[in-house]
C-alpha positions in Angstrom: 24.6 47.2 -15.7 27.7 46.3 -17.8 26.5 43.5 -20.1 28.2 40.1 -20.1 30.5 39.4 -22.9 29.9 36.1 -25.1 33.2 34.6 -23.5 31.8 35.7 -19.9 28.4 34.1 -21.4 30.1 30.7 -22.6 32.4 30.5 -19.9 29.9 30.4 -17.7 27.5 28.0 -19.0 30.6 25.4 -20.0 31.2 25.6 -15.8 27.5 25.4 -15.3 26.2 22.1 -14.0 22.1 22.9 -14.6 23.4 24.1 -18.4 21.7 20.7 -19.7 21.4 21.3 -23.6 23.1 20.2 -27.0 24.6 23.4 -26.8 25.9 24.0 -23.6 27.2 20.3 -23.8 29.0 21.7 -26.9 30.7 24.5 -25.2 31.4 22.2 -21.9 33.8 19.9 -24.3 35.1 22.7 -26.0 36.7 24.6 -22.8 36.9 21.4 -20.4 37.7 18.7 -22.9 39.9 20.4 -25.2 40.8 23.9 -23.0 39.8 26.6 -25.6 39.5 30.0 -24.4 36.0 31.2 -26.2 38.2 34.8 -25.9 40.7 33.9 -28.4 41.0 35.7 -31.7 43.4 33.3 -33.4 42.3 32.2 -37.1 42.1 28.5 -37.4 44.9 26.8 -38.3 45.6 25.3 -41.7 47.4 21.8 -43.0 50.3 22.0 -45.2 50.0 22.0 -49.1 51.6 18.3 -48.8 49.1 17.3 -46.2 46.1 18.8 -47.8 47.1 17.5 -51.0 47.8 14.0 -49.1 44.2 14.3 -47.6 42.3 15.3 -51.0 43.9 12.2 -52.7 43.0 9.7 -50.0 39.4 11.3 -50.6 39.8 11.6 -54.5 37.0 8.9 -55.6 34.7 10.8 -52.9 35.5 14.3 -53.7 34.6 13.1 -57.7 31.5 11.7 -56.8 30.4 14.7 -54.5 31.9 17.6 -56.8 28.6 18.4 -58.8 26.5 18.1 -55.8 28.3 20.9 -54.4 27.9 22.9 -57.4 24.0 21.9 -57.1 23.8 23.1 -54.1 25.7 26.6 -54.4 23.6 27.3 -56.8 20.9 26.9 -54.7 22.5 29.1 -51.7 24.7 31.7 -54.2 23.7 34.6 -52.4 26.6 37.2 -51.6 28.2 36.2 -48.2 27.3 32.4 -48.9 30.3 29.8 -48.6 29.7 25.9 -49.4 32.3 23.9 -47.8 33.4 20.0 -47.5 35.6 18.3 -45.2 37.1 15.4 -44.3 36.0 12.9 -41.0 38.7 15.0 -38.9 37.2 18.6 -39.7 39.3 20.2 -42.6 38.0 21.4 -45.4 38.8 19.8 -48.9 37.0 21.5 -51.1 34.4 24.6 -51.2 32.5 26.6 -53.7 32.1 30.4 -52.9 31.8 33.7 -54.7 34.9 36.0 -56.2 33.7 38.4 -54.1 33.4 37.0 -50.7 36.7 34.9 -51.3 39.0 37.1 -49.1 36.7 37.3 -46.4 36.0 33.8 -46.1 39.7 33.2 -46.4 40.6 35.5 -43.5 38.0 33.7 -41.3 39.4 30.8 -42.1 36.4 29.5 -43.7 39.1 28.0 -46.4 40.6 24.8 -47.8 43.0 23.3 -45.3 41.4 24.9 -42.3 41.0 22.7 -39.6 37.5 23.1 -38.0 37.3 20.2 -36.1 35.7 21.0 -32.3 38.9 20.1 -30.8 40.6 23.0 -33.0 37.7 26.0 -33.0 34.8 24.7 -30.3 31.7 24.9 -31.2 30.6 25.3 -34.9 28.8 23.8 -37.3 31.3 21.4 -38.7 32.9 20.2 -35.8 29.9 19.7 -33.8 28.3 18.0 -36.8 31.1 15.5 -36.8 31.8 15.4 -33.1 27.7 14.3 -32.7 27.8 12.7 -35.7 24.5 14.4 -36.7 22.8 17.6 -38.6 23.1 20.8 -36.8 22.9 24.8 -37.1 25.0 26.9 -35.3 24.1 30.2 -35.3 26.0 33.4 -34.4 26.5 33.4 -31.1 26.1 30.0 -30.8 29.6 29.5 -31.5 32.3 29.2 -29.1 34.3 31.6 -30.4 33.4 35.0 -30.0 35.1 36.0 -33.3 33.0 33.5 -35.0 29.4 35.1 -33.9 29.2 36.7 -37.4 28.6 33.0 -38.8 25.5 30.9 -39.6 26.6 27.6 -40.2 24.2 24.5 -41.5 26.5 21.1 -41.1 25.2 17.6 -42.0 27.5 14.6 -41.6 27.8 12.0 -44.5 28.4 8.6 -43.7 30.7 6.1 -45.6 30.0 3.0 -47.2 31.4 1.3 -44.3 28.9 2.7 -41.6 31.7 5.4 -40.7 31.8 9.0 -40.2 33.5 9.9 -43.5 32.2 13.7 -44.4 30.7 16.9 -43.3 29.1 19.7 -45.9 28.5 23.0 -44.7 26.9 25.9 -45.6 28.5 29.0 -43.6 26.7 32.6 -44.1 28.3 36.2 -42.8 24.5 37.9 -44.0 23.9 40.4 -41.4 20.2 39.3 -42.8 20.6 36.1 -42.1 17.4 35.0 -40.0 16.5 31.5 -38.3 13.5 30.7 -41.3 16.2 31.2 -43.7 18.6 29.3 -41.8 15.9 25.9 -42.0 15.5 26.6 -45.5 19.5 26.0 -46.3 19.4 23.5 -43.8 17.3 20.9 -45.3 19.1 21.7 -48.4 22.0 20.7 -47.0 20.7 17.8 -45.5 19.1 16.8 -48.5 22.8 17.1 -50.6 24.1 15.3 -47.9 22.1 12.3 -48.4 22.1 12.6 -52.1 26.4 12.5 -51.8 25.8 9.6 -49.5 24.1 7.3 -51.6 26.1 8.1 -54.9 29.0 7.4 -53.2 27.3 4.7 -51.8 26.5 3.1 -55.2 29.5 4.0 -56.4 31.4 2.0 -54.0 29.9 -1.5 -55.0 29.4 -1.0 -58.9 29.3 -5.0 -60.0 26.3 -4.8 -57.6 22.4 -4.3 -57.6 21.1 -1.6 -55.1 18.0 -1.9 -53.4 16.2 0.4 -51.5 15.9 -1.6 -47.9 13.3 0.6 -46.4 11.2 3.2 -48.3 9.2 4.8 -45.3 12.5 6.7 -44.2 12.9 9.5 -46.5 15.2 11.6 -44.4 17.6 8.4 -44.4 19.9 7.0 -46.6 18.7 3.3 -46.5 20.2 1.1 -49.3 21.9 -2.2 -49.6 24.4 -3.7 -52.1 23.2 -7.5 -53.5 25.3 -9.2 -56.3 24.2 -11.5 -58.5 23.5 -14.4 -56.2 21.2 -11.9 -54.2 23.8 -11.8 -51.4 23.7 -8.6 -49.4 27.3 -7.7 -49.5 26.9 -3.6 -48.3 24.7 -1.2 -46.5 24.6 2.2 -46.0 24.6 3.2 -42.2 21.0 4.0 -41.7 20.2 0.4 -43.0 22.9 -1.3 -41.0 20.8 0.2 -38.1 17.6 -0.7 -39.6 18.4 -4.0 -40.2 20.7 -5.2 -37.6 23.5 -5.1 -39.3 27.5 -4.8 -38.2 27.3 -0.9 -37.5 30.5 -0.3 -38.6 33.1 -2.4 -41.3 32.5 -5.2 -43.9 29.3 -6.9 -42.9 28.7 -10.8 -42.6 27.2 -11.8 -46.3 23.6 -12.4 -46.1 20.6 -13.0 -48.4 19.1 -10.4 -49.0 15.4 -12.0 -49.2 16.3 -13.0 -45.3 17.2 -9.4 -44.6 14.0 -7.5 -46.4 11.7 -10.2 -45.4 10.8 -11.3 -48.8 10.4 -15.1 -50.1 13.1 -16.4 -52.0 10.8 -16.5 -55.2 10.1 -12.9 -55.0 9.7 -11.0 -58.7 13.0 -9.7 -59.7 15.7 -11.8 -57.4 17.5 -14.3 -60.0 16.1 -18.0 -59.6 19.2 -19.6 -61.1 20.5 -22.6 -59.0 23.7 -20.8 -57.8 21.6 -18.2 -56.1 19.6 -20.9 -54.2 22.8 -22.5 -53.7 24.8 -19.0 -51.9 21.9 -18.3 -50.4 21.9 -22.0 -48.3 25.6 -21.8 -48.1 25.1 -18.2 -46.6 22.7 -19.1 -44.1 24.0 -21.8 -43.0 27.3 -19.6 -42.4 29.2 -21.7 -45.0 28.4 -24.6 -43.0 28.2 -27.3 -46.4 26.3 -30.2 -44.3 23.9 -27.6 -43.0 23.3 -25.9 -46.5 22.7 -29.6 -47.8 20.2 -30.2 -45.2 18.6 -27.7 -46.0 18.2 -28.0 -49.6 17.4 -31.6 -49.3 20.7 -33.0 -50.7 23.5 -35.0 -49.3 26.8 -33.2 -48.9 28.6 -35.3 -51.9 25.8 -33.9 -54.3 26.2 -30.5 -53.0 29.7 -30.6 -53.6 29.7 -31.4 -56.7 27.3 -28.8 -57.5 29.1 -26.4 -55.7 31.9 -27.1 -58.3 30.1 -27.1 -61.3 28.7 -23.4 -60.4 32.2 -22.2 -59.2 31.0 -21.7 -55.7 33.0 -22.5 -52.5 32.2 -22.3 -48.7 32.9 -19.2 -48.3 
């Protein structure tokens, strides 16, 4: 009996209505939505030098923050046959760490700066599927869509930006013949931890004047941080914090008193108790309505306006 090829298996599963796994769904997207052929052995396309430079410039601040973490991750998985890559949200490789002895082979596979590893371009793979589904994934050998990638094991985790939008993917790709599922799990755990560290560091760097507060500390697998200004108003939140606290999913968040979000009293030790903070909290709770804020503070509207002027505050 002739054994089915990998391409035949992928094609069959992609068109099967009974195949309901996440992997089959990714194969189906690759074939039916993106029109890819699993037997296609062409190497991934790379963007031109000018476009790569533009993409790196647009992410320059993020790349500076992430660089030391890439170094550390590579030092932990720096066995022959391993490659650490960082992409943008489109799946284009912007930075990497790889040994000199493996560089030529990974360049030939297309796991190199400028290569497009989006699911739309390459089908099911660690980088592209991680970005397409917004979750941590491992794509091991013949789980890849393209036959030419079945010698690889790819462990990936998404990195979310301070605005709650998907920012990047962190990848460790291995071509080691002795790569096992257990070893994949160990690497995957380290990739996830590094991705969360980069996300937290970049969030802090994005709010340099703010105090960073841990929104919830009982979810170590997520990065739940709030950026709080000098008046104890929350002005930023990580994606996980947004979801946990019911904030806007993406973009700027509406300023709110941190005490309200965290379920704490205004007199909590550690929060400034200055008059400016009290007035600013009242205005935030009232959505900028000075009359409502004055009533909440038990003062007249004119009195509150005078205090706002003295404190350098406005209704916004």
